[in-house]
N, C-alpha and C positions, 0 to 999 in steps of 0.2 A: 585247259589245265594251266595253272600258274606255276612257274619255276622259281623256287626260292634262291636267293644269292648264296654262294658258298661262304663259309666262315671267313676265309681270307679276304674275299671281296667286301664283306660287311665291315671288317676291321679297317680296311683301307678307306672305306667311305667315312667311317666315324673319325678316323685320324685326319682326313682331308677337311671335314667340317670343323673339327677342333682347331686346326691350324688357321682356317679362315676366320674363326671367331676370336682368335687370339690377337690382341692389339699389337701392331708392329711397333717396336721400340723406335722412339724418335732418334734422329741422327745426333750423335754427340758432337759438341763443339770442339774445335781444335783439330779436326781430322785433316790429314793430307798436307799438301803445300798451301801456303797462304798468299793472298794478294791484297791490294788496297783499293779503297774507294773513298774519295775525299779525305777526311781525317780518320777513317776507320781502317782496321785490318780485318779481313774476312778470311775464313777457312775455305776449304775446297767446296763446301756446301753453301757458301755465301752467308754463313752465320758469323756474327761479329765476335771477335776474340780480343783479349787484352794480354799483352806480355807483362807478367808480373814475376820477375825472375831474380836471379842472383849471379854474381860473378864468381867463378872458381878459377883462380889463376895459377900459374906455375910453368906452363909449357913455354912461355916467352922468356923465362929466366935461364940462367946458366944451368939450373937443375934439369931443365927440359922435360918436366913432368908436372902434372897437377899437384898442388899442395896436399899434405896429409897422408900420402900413401906410405910414409914411414910408420904411421900409427894405425891406420885403419884400412880395411879392404875398400877398394873403389866402389864396389856395389853398395856397401854400407853407407858410404858418404852420399851417393846418389839417392839412396833410400831416405836419408835424413833430409835432403833437399825436398824430396817429394812429401815426406811426412810433415814438414814445416809449412807446406802449402804453396811452394813456388812451382811455377809451371814451365820455366825456361831457364837454361844455363848459358851464360855468356862465357866462352872459353877463349882466353887470349893465347896467341902463339907468336913466334918470331919467324921471319923468313929463313933464318939460319936453321931453325928446327925443321922446316919443310924441306929445304934443299939438302941438308946433311944431317938427317936424323941419327941420333946416337942412342945406345942402350943406357938409360939413366941409372945412376947409382942411388938416388934419393927415393928409394922404394924398398919396403920390407916385405917378407913373405911369411912372417909369423908375428903374432903379438900375444898378449896374455890369454887371449881366448882361443888361440890355435892358429892354423894356417890362414894366411890372407894373401890376396893378389896372386894366387898360384897360377892363374891362366895368363899372367903378364910376364912370367919369367922368360928372360932372353929376348923380349920384344924391344924394338926401338920406339922412339917417342911417337911417331906417326901410327904405328901399330897399336900402341896403348891408347891413343886417341880414338882409333877405330873401335876398340872394346868399350870405351866409355860412352861413345855415341850409340853403339848397339844396345848397351844395357839401359841407357837413358830412354831409348825408344820403347823398351819393354815396360817402362814405368809411365809411359805417355808424357814424358818430359820432352820439350823441344830444345834445340841447340842453336845458338848463334855463334859463328866463328869470328873472332876478332883479331885482325892483324895489328898487334900491339906495338911492334917495333921491328927493325931490320935485324941487326945483330942481337944475339941473346943477351939479356940484361934486365935490369929493373926499371920500372917507370916507363914514360913515353920517350920516344927518340929525342935526344937533346936538341937537335937542329930544328925540330918541329916539322920536318919534311917526311915524306913517305918513301924516300930513296936515300941511299948513301953511296959512297964510292965503290963499295963492295957489292951493293945490292941496288943497281939502277932501277929506274921505273920499269924497264922491260922485264927485269927479273921479278919485280913486285907483281906485275900483271900476270906473268907466266905462273907464278906460285898460286895466284888465285884461280887461274883456269885449271891448274892441276888438281886443286882441292874441289873445284866444281865438278870435275870429271870423277874424282874419287868417290864423291857422295851424290852422284847424279841421280841415282835411283833410291835415295834414302830420305824420305820426307821428315825424318827426325831433325835433320839440318834444314831449318827454314830460311836461313839467310846469312849474308856475309857483311860484317861491319868492316868496311874497306880499310880504314886506318884509324888508329887510336890517337886522339888529341892532337890534330894538326895545330901548330902554333908558330909564334915568332913572326907574325904577319908583317911587322915593320922592322925586322932585324934579319932579313934574308931567309926567313922560313916560309911556312905555308900561308898564302893569302887567298882572299876570295874576290873574284871579279877584277883581278889585277893584270891578267894576261901573262903570257910567258910561261916558262917551265915551272914556276912555283905557284901557279894558279890552281888551288886545290879543287875547286868545283869542276874545272875542266878535266883534271886528272881523274876525279871520281867518275865522270861520265865515261872516260876511256876504259877504266877498269870495270865499271858496272856493266857496260855493254859487252865487254869480253866475257864476263861471267854469264850473262844472260844468253850469249851465243851458245854456251855449253849446256846450261840448264835454264830455260826460260821460265821456270816455276819459282825461282828463288826470289826472296826479298833482298834488296840492296839498301844497306844502311849507310848513310853519309853523315858524318859528324861535321860540326861547324869548325870555325877557327877561333883564335883568341881575340882578335881585334878586327873591326870593320869601321871605316870612316872615323878613325880615332876613338872609337868606343871600345874600351878594353874590358874583357870578361875572362872567364875560366878557359883554360886550354880546351879546345874542341867544343866549347859551349856557346859560341856566338853565332847565331843563325840569321843575323840581320841582313846578310847578303842575299838571302833567299828571295827577298822582296823584289830586288832588281835583276838578279841573275840566278834563277833556279837551275838545279841540275835537271837536264833533259836526257832521259834514257831512251834507247831504241824501242823498248816495249813499255807501254803505259801501265800504270797500276802495279808497280813493283818497287817504288821508291818510298823509303822511310827516312826522315831526317832525325839526327841524333844529337843530343846535347849532354854535357856533364855539368854537375853543380855540386859545390861543397860549401861547408860552413867556415866560420872564422878560425877553427882549429887548423884547417889546411892553409889558409892565408887570410890575413885581416884586410879584406876588401873594404873600400870606403863606405859601402852601404851597410856595414855592420858598425853601429855606433849607438850612442845613448838615445837616439830618436827612432831606432828601428822598430817597426811594427810588422804584423803579419801583412797588413795592407801594402806597406812600402816594399816588402819582399815580393809580394804578388806582382807589383808593378815591374820590379827588376826581372822576374821570370817571364812575365807576359811580353816585355819589351824584347828580350834577347832570344827566346825560343818558343814560348807558349803561344804566341800569336800565329805561328805556322799551323798549329792545330785548330786554334779558335776561329781562324778565317778560312778553314777547310782547304788550305793549300795542299797539305799532305799529312799523314800521320807523323807524330813526334814520339820518339823513344828517349827517355832519360836513361842513357846507358850506364851511367855511374853516379852515385851519391852515397855517402856513408858518414857515420858518426861513431864516436868512441863508446865505451861501455860503462863509463862513470855515470851515475844517475843524472848529473847536470848536463851531460852530453846529449841526453835523450829528452829530458824535460827541464825547462828553465823559463821563467817569466822575465828574466833580466833582458832589457833591450840590447840587441847586438850580440847575444850569447849563442853558443853552439846549440844548446837545447831549444832555444826559441826558433832558430833557423830550422832544425830538424822537424819539430812538431808543426811548424808553419808549412814546411814542404809536404809533409804527409797529408795535412789538411788540403793543401793545394791539389795534390794528386787525387784526393778523395772527391774534390769538387770538380775536377777536370778528368772524368773517367775515361775519356778517349786517349789520354796521354799514357804511354806505356813506360815501363821502368824495369831496371835490374839493379839491385842493391850491390854496393861494393863494400865488403866482399864476404864470401863464406869463410875464407881462410883464417884459421886460428892464429897464425903467425902475424896477422895484420892488425894494426892499431884499431881498425874499424871492424874487425872480424866478428861474424855472427857466432862462430863456435870458438871453443878454447883450443889451446895448442895441441891437445890430444884428439881433436876433432870428435869429441863426444857428441851424441845427438841432441843434447839439451843446450839451447842457446845460452850464452854467457849472461846476457841481459834480457830478462823475460819481458820487461816493459818495451824495449826496443822491438823485439819480435812481435809482441802484441800490436804495436803500432803498425808494423809492416803487414801483419796478417789482416788488419782492418781494411787494407786496400788491395788484397790479393784477389785474383780471378781464377776460378777453378774450371777446368774442362776435363772431367774424368774419362776413364776408358769405356764407360758405358752409361746409358741413360742420358739425361740432358742437364745442362746448366742453364739457369734462367739468363737469357741474353740481356745485355745492357739496354736500358730504355732507349727509345728512339731519340734522335737529336731533336731538341725542342723546336717548335714553330717560331718563325721570326716575328718580332713585333711589327706593328703597322702604324700608319697615320702619324709619323713623327713630324712635329712642328718645332720651329725655332723662332724665338722673338728676342730682340735686344731689350735688356733691362737697364743698361747703363753703358758708360764708355768702356767698361771692363768686364761686363757680364752678359751672357746670353742664356735664356731659360729654354729648356727642352721639355717636351711632353710627348707621350706616345700611347697608343693603345696596347694593352698588355698582350703578351704571347698567350695563345690558347692552351699552351702546356702549363700545367700547375706546378708550383714550387720552384720557379726559376728565379735567377737573378739576372742583372743586365750589365752588359759591357758597353762603354761609350767610346766612340771613335771620332777623331777630329783631324781635319787637314784644311789648309787654305784652298787647295785645289781639289782634293778628294778625301773622303773619310777613310784614312788609312792608319792613323796613329792611335793606339789604345791609350786613353787618358784616365779611365776609371773602370773598375770592375767590382762585382759584388753588390751592385746597387739593387735595393729591394723594392723601391717605389717606381712609379712610371713617370717621374719628373726628375730633372737634374739641372743644377745651376753650374754652368761653365764659367769660371771666374778667372781673373788674372789675364784677361785678354787686352789686346791693344785697341785703342780708340779708333773709330772710323775705319774699321777693317772688317771685311767679309769673311766669315768662317762657315765651313760645311761640316755637318755631323751625320752620323748614322749610329744605330743601336743594334746589338744582337742579344738574344736570350741565351742564358747558360744554365746547364744542369750537370748532374754527375755524368751524363753521356756526352758532354761537349757543348759547343756553341752552335747556335742556329746560323743561317745565312743573315746577312745584314738587312736591316730595314731599308725603307726609302731614305734618300739623302735629303736633309733640310738645311737651308742656309739662312743666315741673318747677318746684318751689319751692325756692329757696335756704334753707339752714338758718339758724337764729338766729345772731347774731354771737357769737363766742367770748368768754368772760369775760376781762376785762383782768387780766393778771398783772404789769403793769409800772406804775411810778409816773410816768405821763406822760399828757399830754393834748395833742392837736393841734387847732388851729383853722385851718380852710381857708376862704379867702374869695375869691370871684370878684369882683374889684374893678372891672373894666371889660370888658364883653363887647360887641363890635361885629358880631356875627353870624357871622363866619368866623374870629375870633380873640378872645383875651381875655388879661387880666393877672390872675395869681393871686398870693395871698399866704399864707404859712404862719407860724404862731406855735406854738412848742413849749414846753409848760409842764412843769417838773419838779415833780411832786407828791409826790416821795419825800423821804427824809431824807439822801440822799447825792448828791454831784455826779454828773452824767452827762458822760462824756468821750468824745471822738471819735465823735460821733453820726452815724447814718445813718437817714434817714427814707424809707419806701417805701410806695407805694400803687398801685392799678390803676384805670384808667379803664374805663368801660363802653362808651365810643364811640371815635372815631378821633382824639382829642385828641393833638397832637404838640408837645412843647416845642421851642423854638428859641433860648431865651435864659434865663439865670438870674442872680441876684445874691445875694450873701451865702450862697452855697452852690453846689456843683458838681453838675450834673445829668447823668445818663445815662438812656436810655430803651430798653427792649427790648420791642417790641410795645406792649401796653397798660400795661406796668409801668414806673413812674417811680421812680428812686432819686436822692435828693439827699444828699450828704455835706457835712460842715462845711467852711467856709473855714478858712484858717490862723489867723484871729483870733477865731473864735467856736466853737471846738471843745468848750468846757466850759460846761455849764448848771448853775449852782449850785442846791442844794436850795431849793425854794420860790420859784423865779424862773421867768420866762418869757422865752424868746428870740424876738424878733420881727424883722421886716425881711427875712425870707427871701422872695424873690419870683421870678417867672418870666413870660415871655410864651409863648403857645402858639397854634397854629392848630387849626381843626377844621371839619367840615362836618356838617350834620344837627343832632343834639341835643348839649347840653353839660351833662351831669349831674355834680354834684360827687361825688367819691369819698366813701365812707362809712367805710372801714376803713384805718387807718394803722399801720405797724409801725415801732417805734424799735429799732434794733439787733436786728431780727428778732423782736421781741415786740410783740403788739398793744397799742396804747394805748387808754385808756378815752375 
């Protein structure tokens, strides 16, 4: 006799079978604490994530509270951040706010819609920060805490250091360990930006690899290790300085020192380097001029901070960049303009998908603010927000987000062959990853200096080289997910210089070099027996030198090659005389080697 199952047992069986038949939802990206691997940031499930966030400042100021709380509820502002597609909030603070938190007055508890910020009444700044972090977590927003300055105030610390007389380094580190303890069990806070914009490297401020009390990269190691001793799951963000080896850049934006002296933390896979970058509206750097192109800007970025990601040293986070809300601040084709810089940077971030970013700033009181002064949820400039939205990365609270594509495969079979006294031709087998471009690296000892990017073919002509000199090269493939490992290294030696067949001699002088630009001078000697008329002088640089002004001659430049033609009053050089007074200003980054071969009217001079 067969015994039938009871109704309860039958329903349990059906429910169990149904659950077994239901697909298990894939793990959402962005969960938990994060860590690093090469140039990527990975979540707790080893899924790649990208920080695409926004700065919301105010705690570091004398107001001691985030901006906009006099107009809107803090939850509404965080909802706006989420709705506009940002996944992370960088929150600046001062050491003064941490050590002596006060009850801020720049906060309202009602507006035209009714009560706001009611749960913040009577709280001090640290307690308000707690509430903001807690609610951000409910929206699946991540938070990076940024030590913006010591005493409460605006902008970065004037000295460029991470300590002052009232807040010594010991207090700075102690404040970080207190915050690490405060949020130790809260993975909404994914990391600590140890100090905003270290600078004044050559004026008694923060320097990199200089030794002593002002060596920023060593101080960052001390603070980073102290934080990791409290919470070994946090990311440690280390900004650059303003100058290294007399190469001047934005405050906190120069990461050239990483090549020789990287930050070494006690725990691997927790370090992210950070840079800041701005356009000519912030300061008229010499790389903003009438010859500026997207390619020349890419070279500036690659040289100062992009290379850290492209060579897989560590992840890079562009912690600050921002532009105004006038149409020309966002889109402009004029060389050297704010709009050209912003659109070029957005495209650069789109092409280098492994580089993280947070826009400066959300705040409506800021010249670069995303929102208006009332912190209404609609961005002031829709085109700017659309541009930023095009490079955002989403990791929702459920389901999955398509991970970034894998880093491309490295090209192989690189060969180098001398074409002349100033040119070496490169060729390589393409990467097996489709849709990539190529980065070219060069060095006389090792392939370490990025000299070209965005190359679409599998050949390249390295020009402007010195005669009878051996050069080494390597190539990497680049896509929206970052750069591959380097190819094999290939070397070649340029040929001897061609014998002179013209009666001329050119003297080239670097008269004044200030690290990122220089003034050059030319003198043309006619060593022959007949006058030279309607002269044209041509040479090629080996680096990224870019002319932006000339006198006593009219210049044009095509890539590395510079051409100067005579002015209306000096077109004739009499036999046996020298024409001097030809000069120019130029910008550069990296090395500034003098050219060695000059051509007068197409013929090499001696």
